[in-house]
C-alpha positions in Angstrom: 84.2 48.3 80.3 86.1 50.5 77.9 87.9 53.6 78.9 87.8 56.6 76.6 90.5 59.1 77.0 89.4 62.7 76.4 91.6 64.4 73.9 92.0 67.9 72.6 90.5 67.9 69.0 93.3 70.1 67.6 96.4 68.4 69.0 95.1 64.8 69.8 96.8 65.0 73.2 95.1 64.1 76.4 93.4 67.1 77.8 94.8 66.5 81.3 98.4 66.5 79.9 100.5 69.1 81.6 100.7 72.2 79.4 102.5 75.4 80.4 100.0 78.1 81.0 100.7 81.7 79.7 101.6 84.1 82.5 99.0 86.7 81.8 95.8 85.4 80.7 92.5 86.7 81.9 90.4 84.1 83.6 88.1 82.3 81.1 86.0 80.7 83.8 83.7 83.7 83.7 82.7 85.8 80.8 84.4 89.2 81.3 82.5 92.4 80.6 84.0 95.7 81.4 80.6 97.4 81.8 79.2 94.8 84.1 82.3 94.2 86.1 83.1 98.0 86.3 79.5 98.8 87.5 79.8 96.2 90.2 83.2 97.4 91.3 82.1 101.0 91.4 78.9 100.2 93.4 80.8 98.2 96.0 83.6 100.9 96.3 81.1 103.7 96.4 79.1 102.0 99.1 82.2 101.4 101.3 83.3 104.9 101.0 79.8 106.3 101.7 79.6 104.1 104.8 83.2 105.2 105.9 82.2 108.9 105.4 79.0 108.5 107.4 80.8 106.6 110.2 83.6 109.1 110.5 81.1 111.9 110.6 79.0 110.1 113.3 82.1 109.3 115.4 83.2 113.0 115.2 79.7 114.0 116.4 78.9 115.8 113.1 76.5 113.5 111.4 76.5 113.9 107.6 78.8 117.0 107.6 80.9 115.7 104.8 77.9 115.1 102.7 76.5 118.6 103.5 79.8 120.2 102.6 80.0 118.2 99.3 76.6 119.1 98.1 74.0 117.7 100.4 73.2 114.1 101.2 71.1 113.3 98.0 73.4 115.3 95.6 76.6 113.9 97.0 75.3 110.4 97.0 74.2 110.5 93.4 77.3 112.1 92.1 79.5 109.8 94.3 77.9 106.7 92.9 78.0 108.0 89.3 81.7 108.9 89.5 82.6 105.5 91.2 80.8 103.6 88.6 82.6 105.5 85.8 85.9 104.9 87.6 85.1 101.1 88.0 84.1 100.8 84.2 87.4 102.6 83.3 89.6 100.4 85.5 88.0 97.2 84.3 88.3 98.3 80.6 92.0 98.9 81.1 92.4 95.6 83.0 90.7 93.8 80.2 92.8 95.5 77.6 96.0 94.5 79.6 94.8 90.9 79.0 95.5 91.4 75.4 98.3 94.1 75.7 100.0 93.6 78.9 101.8 97.0 78.7 98.4 98.6 79.3 98.7 97.6 83.0 101.1 100.6 83.4 98.1 102.8 82.7 96.3 101.3 85.7 99.3 102.2 88.0 99.6 105.7 86.5 95.9 106.3 86.8 95.9 105.1 90.3 98.7 107.5 91.4 97.2 110.5 89.6 93.7 109.8 91.2 95.3 109.5 94.7 97.3 112.6 94.1 94.1 114.5 93.0 92.5 113.3 96.3 95.3 114.5 98.3 95.0 117.9 96.7 91.3 118.1 97.2 91.7 117.0 100.8 94.3 119.7 101.5 91.8 122.2 100.1 89.0 120.9 102.3 91.1 120.6 105.5 91.4 124.5 105.6 87.6 124.7 105.4 84.6 123.5 107.2 85.8 119.8 107.3 89.0 120.9 109.2 91.8 118.4 109.9 89.3 115.5 109.8 89.2 116.0 106.1 92.3 113.8 105.8 90.5 111.0 107.6 87.2 111.6 105.8 88.2 112.3 102.2 91.7 110.9 101.8 91.0 108.0 104.1 87.9 107.2 102.1 89.9 107.4 98.9 92.6 105.0 100.3 89.9 102.6 101.6 88.2 102.6 98.1 91.5 101.9 96.4 92.3 99.1 98.6 88.9 97.5 98.1 89.2 98.0 94.3 92.6 96.5 94.1 91.4 93.5 96.2 88.3 93.0 94.0 90.2 93.3 90.8 93.1 91.1 91.8 90.7 88.3 92.9 89.6 87.7 89.2 92.5 89.2 87.1 96.3 88.3 87.2 97.6 91.8 87.5 101.0 90.9 88.7 101.5 88.4 85.9 100.4 91.1 83.4 103.0 93.5 85.0 105.7 90.8 84.7 104.8 90.2 81.0 104.7 93.9 80.3 108.2 94.3 81.8 109.4 91.6 79.4 107.9 93.4 76.4 109.7 96.6 77.1 
């Protein structure tokens, strides 16, 4: 029985030879698509936040109050899902860009901080209205939960910390 050693056609080295891997490469095991991945990210985050809001309202004894204040159940739900899908696509586009240009990962961090700051301002406005002090749990809490879920999902498939380290080396 003969043994054929698999080689890389370009280098004629054994494929299993240990080669240093770049720090910041986007996983090639799956074909990355910002539109598809961003849509999935947005739908998952939107659903989690929607459930959070419904649960907080139910526990507070005010079923669907947040939805009513923010435009009604149907109107809020449609706008909420559309905005989250747009957010997901934007985030995935930046993450995929960072795979080619690691310094773009700073845009993800900056966008995250600005978005959370905007949610804090909106929450402060709603807390003086009909949502009361529970606005912080409802709106800002939902935003934090959505951010944590988004970070978890994105970091499962993309090496964000490696991209950050590589970006620091470039600057």
